C-alpha positions in Angstrom: -19.1 46.2 -4.7 -22.3 44.5 -3.5 -26.0 44.0 -4.5 -29.3 43.2 -2.9 -28.2 39.7 -2.1 -24.8 40.5 -0.6 -25.9 40.3 3.1 -27.5 36.9 2.6 -24.5 35.6 0.7 -22.0 36.8 3.3 -24.0 35.5 6.2 -24.5 32.1 4.4 -20.8 31.8 3.8 -20.0 32.6 7.5 -22.6 30.1 8.7 -21.4 27.6 6.1 -25.0 27.3 4.8 -24.6 25.7 1.4 -28.4 25.9 0.8 -28.4 29.6 1.4 -25.4 30.1 -0.9 -27.2 28.3 -3.7 -30.2 30.7 -3.5 -28.0 33.7 -4.3 -27.4 34.8 -8.0 -24.0 33.8 -9.4 -22.3 33.6 -12.8 -20.5 30.7 -14.3 -18.3 31.9 -17.1 -16.0 28.9 -17.4 -18.0 25.8 -17.9 -17.4 22.9 -20.3 -21.0 21.7 -20.7 -20.1 18.1 -21.6 -18.7 17.8 -18.0 -20.6 20.7 -16.6 -23.9 19.0 -15.8 -25.8 17.6 -12.8 -25.0 13.9 -12.2 -28.3 13.2 -10.5 -30.2 14.6 -13.5 -28.2 12.4 -15.8 -28.7 9.3 -13.7 -32.5 9.9 -13.4 -32.8 10.2 -17.2 -30.3 7.5 -18.3 -29.6 5.3 -15.3 -25.9 6.1 -15.8 -24.0 6.8 -12.6 -21.0 9.2 -13.1 -18.6 9.4 -10.1 -16.4 12.4 -9.5 -12.7 11.9 -9.4 -11.2 11.5 -5.9 -7.6 12.6 -5.4 -5.3 14.4 -7.8 -4.9 13.6 -11.5 -1.3 13.2 -12.5 -1.8 14.6 -16.0 -4.4 15.8 -18.6 -4.1 12.3 -20.1 -5.5 10.9 -16.9 -8.4 13.3 -17.2 -9.0 12.2 -20.7 -8.9 8.5 -19.6 -11.6 9.3 -16.9 -13.7 11.0 -19.5 -13.5 8.1 -22.0 -14.5 5.7 -19.2 -17.5 7.5 -17.8 -18.6 9.8 -20.7 -17.1 8.6 -23.9 -19.2 6.3 -26.1 -22.1 6.3 -23.6 -22.9 9.9 -24.6 -21.5 9.9 -28.2 -24.7 10.7 -30.1 -26.8 13.7 -30.9 -29.5 12.9 -28.4 -27.1 12.2 -25.6 -25.2 15.4 -26.5 -28.5 17.3 -26.0 -29.0 15.5 -22.7 -25.7 16.8 -21.4 -26.7 20.3 -22.4 -29.9 19.9 -20.4 -28.0 18.6 -17.5 -25.8 21.7 -17.5 -28.8 24.0 -17.4 -30.3 21.9 -14.6 -27.1 22.1 -12.6 -26.9 25.8 -13.1 -30.5 26.3 -12.0 -30.1 24.3 -8.8 -27.0 26.2 -7.9 -28.3 29.7 -8.3 -26.4 30.5 -11.5 -28.2 33.3 -13.3 -25.5 34.0 -16.0 -24.2 30.9 -17.8 -21.7 30.9 -20.6 -21.5 27.6 -22.5 -21.3 26.5 -26.1 -20.4 23.8 -28.6 -17.0 23.0 -30.0 -16.6 23.7 -33.7 -15.9 20.1 -34.4 -19.2 19.1 -32.7 -21.1 20.8 -35.5 -20.5 18.0 -37.9 -20.3 15.2 -35.4 -23.5 15.8 -33.6 -25.6 18.3 -35.7 -24.9 17.3 -39.3 -23.3 20.6 -40.1 -26.6 22.3 -39.5 -25.9 25.4 -37.4 -29.6 26.0 -36.7 -29.9 22.5 -35.1 -26.9 23.3 -32.9 -28.3 26.6 -31.8 -31.7 25.1 -31.2 -30.2 22.4 -29.0 -29.0 25.1 -26.6 -32.1 27.3 -26.9 -34.5 24.4 -26.4 -32.7 23.1 -23.3 -32.6 26.7 -22.0 -36.3 27.2 -22.4 -37.2 23.7 -21.1 -34.9 23.7 -18.0 -33.9 27.2 -16.9 -35.5 30.0 -19.0 -34.7 32.6 -16.4 -30.9 32.1 -16.8 -29.1 34.5 -19.0 -27.5 32.3 -21.7 -24.3 33.5 -23.3 -23.7 31.1 -26.2 -20.0 30.4 -26.9 -18.0 29.0 -29.9 -15.4 26.5 -28.7 -12.1 26.0 -30.5 -9.6 23.1 -29.9 -5.9 23.9 -30.1 -5.5 20.3 -31.4 -7.5 21.0 -34.6 -5.7 22.2 -37.8 -6.3 25.9 -38.6 -7.7 25.0 -42.0 -10.2 22.7 -40.4 -11.3 25.4 -37.9 -11.6 28.0 -40.6 -13.8 25.7 -42.7 -16.3 25.0 -40.0 -16.3 28.5 -38.5 -17.9 29.6 -41.7 -21.2 28.1 -40.3 -20.8 30.2 -37.1 -19.8 33.6 -38.6 -22.6 36.1 -38.8 -24.8 34.3 -36.3 -25.8 36.8 -33.7 -26.8 34.1 -31.2 -23.2 33.7 -30.2 -21.7 35.9 -27.5 -18.1 34.7 -27.3 -15.3 32.5 -28.6 -12.9 30.4 -26.5 -9.7 28.5 -27.3 -9.0 25.5 -25.1 -6.8 22.4 -24.9 -3.1 21.7 -24.6 -1.4 25.1 -24.4 1.6 23.7 -26.3 -0.3 22.0 -29.1 0.5 24.8 -31.5 1.7 28.4 -31.4 -0.8 31.0 -30.2 0.0 33.1 -33.3 -1.7 30.4 -35.5 -5.1 31.6 -34.2 -4.5 35.3 -34.8 -6.5 35.5 -38.0 -9.5 33.7 -36.5 -9.5 36.0 -33.5 -9.2 39.0 -35.7 -12.3 37.9 -37.6 -14.1 37.0 -34.4 -13.6 40.5 -33.1 -15.0 42.0 -36.3 -18.0 39.7 -35.7 -18.5 41.4 -32.3 -17.7 38.3 -30.2 -16.1 38.6 -26.8 -12.6 37.0 -27.1 -11.5 34.4 -24.6 -8.8 31.7 -24.4 -7.5 29.1 -22.0 -4.0 30.3 -21.1 -1.9 30.2 -17.9 -3.2 26.9 -16.5 -0.1 25.0 -17.5 2.0 27.8 -19.2 3.8 30.8 -17.8 2.9 34.3 -16.8 4.5 35.6 -20.0 2.2 33.2 -21.9 -0.8 34.9 -20.4 0.3 38.4 -21.5 1.4 37.2 -24.9 -1.9 35.5 -25.5 -3.8 38.7 -24.6 -1.6 40.8 -26.9 -1.5 38.4 -29.9 -5.2 37.5 -29.9 -6.6 40.7 -28.4 -8.3 38.9 -25.6 -11.0 40.4 -23.4 -10.8 37.5 -20.9 -8.6 34.6 -20.0 -9.8 31.2 -18.9 -7.5 30.2 -15.9 -4.6 32.7 -16.2 -3.4 31.7 -12.7 0.3 31.6 -13.9 0.1 35.4 -14.0 0.7 35.4 -10.2 4.4 34.6 -11.0 5.0 38.0 -12.5 4.3 41.4 -10.9 4.7 42.9 -14.4 2.0 40.6 -15.9 -0.3 41.3 -12.9 0.1 45.0 -13.6 -0.6 44.5 -17.3 -3.8 42.6 -16.5 -4.9 45.3 -14.1 -4.1 48.2 -16.4 -6.0 46.6 -19.3 -8.9 45.2 -17.2 -8.4 41.7 -18.4 -10.8 39.3 -16.6 -9.5 35.9 -15.4 -12.2 33.3 -15.1 -10.7 31.0 -12.5 -11.6 27.5 -11.5 -10.1 26.7 -8.0 -11.0 23.0 -7.5 -10.0 22.2 -11.0 -6.6 23.7 -10.4 -6.2 21.5 -7.2 -7.5 18.3 -8.9 -5.1 18.8 -11.8 -2.1 19.5 -9.5 -1.6 23.1 -10.6 -2.1 24.3 -7.0 -1.2 22.3 -3.9 -3.5 24.0 -1.3 -6.7 25.9 -1.7 -5.5 28.3 1.0 -2.6 29.2 -1.2 -4.5 29.5 -4.5 -3.3 32.3 -6.8 -6.7 33.9 -6.8 -5.9 35.4 -3.4 -2.9 37.4 -4.6 -4.5 38.2 -8.0 -7.6 39.6 -6.4 -5.8 41.6 -3.7 -3.5 43.0 -6.5 -6.6 44.4 -8.3 -6.9 41.8 -11.1 -10.5 41.3 -12.3 -11.3 37.7 -11.3 -14.3 35.5 -11.3 -15.0 32.1 -9.7 -16.3 29.3 -12.0 -16.9 25.5 -12.2 -14.9 24.1 -15.2 -15.8 20.4 -15.2 -18.4 19.7 -12.5 -18.9 16.0 -13.3 -15.3 15.1 -12.7 -14.2 17.7 -10.1 -17.4 18.0 -8.0 -17.0 21.7 -8.4 -20.4 23.5 -8.5 -20.2 27.2 -8.1 -21.7 27.4 -4.6 -19.2 24.7 -3.3 -16.3 26.7 -4.9 -17.2 29.8 -2.9 -17.7 27.8 0.3 -14.4 25.9 -0.1 -12.5 29.2 -0.6 -14.1 30.6 2.5 -13.4 27.5 4.6 -9.8 27.5 3.4 -9.5 31.2 4.4 -8.3 32.0 1.0 -10.5 35.1 0.9 -13.0 36.6 3.3 -16.8 36.3 2.9 -16.9 40.0 1.8 -14.2 39.5 -0.8 -15.9 36.5 -2.2 -19.1 38.4 -2.4 -17.4 41.2 -4.3 -16.1 38.6 -6.8 -19.6 37.1 -7.1 -21.1 40.5 -7.9 -18.3 41.3 -10.4 -19.0 38.0 -12.2 -22.6 39.1 -12.9 -21.4 42.3 -14.5 -21.2 42.4 -18.3 -18.0 44.2 -19.3 
């Protein structure tokens, strides 16, 4: 699988030309916009310098501590929330991203937009138009596993029926509450025509990945790298064409993978699993998409041609 940019992309990887890589179209389907922006843009507008984390985080709690220190109260307002959205579009534009899937958490509707869904949607559309109008925006509804189901159902009423949203995603601690608790919400989301996604298999097991797909009817899995532990689950993902939106540097920084050369994406891709390469949390992990591709190439995880096939696949709407 290739496109008009494949030769340039492959040659740029082989020559380790990061500037050339940035000019080639790419998708980012796993980006948490609060941490997905461009640090230079943020510093230029606010004067706030946000360093990326060096080394390996020992736990998700450590990541939350970093977030509280460098983002936290400094950006805890509606205007600063909008700035972080702008910074994400700016980062995507400078990195050659032409398909960007981002969105607001359900709890953010009341905290930052006064329960006005039109204000929330306008924040993304305005930033899109201002910073990167040529990017295809796929607006997403974000759900936290830590929120009570009754709370989520209450605030989702503002989102249902809004055709601006493309997908729904469940994130957070995989052990916070049983995946079955979200079955009704996902059933309703499917009826709304949303693409169904969830964070599974970052910390859990291969069996958790398959269970999540079956229980929630998922189209895509954010992470899903634990699937590599089970040939049976790999076959299930292949047979059902379940896409895994993988974030390599994030997996390294959070200690889920010890070496990039041994990242599960290698086995998953070669086994026929539908995989994409994404950024996750750029501000903390220093993980722009172009760097992710180059790092995987330099680690000899995948060849330039294989990485190009993944790039082109990510641009395809399933």
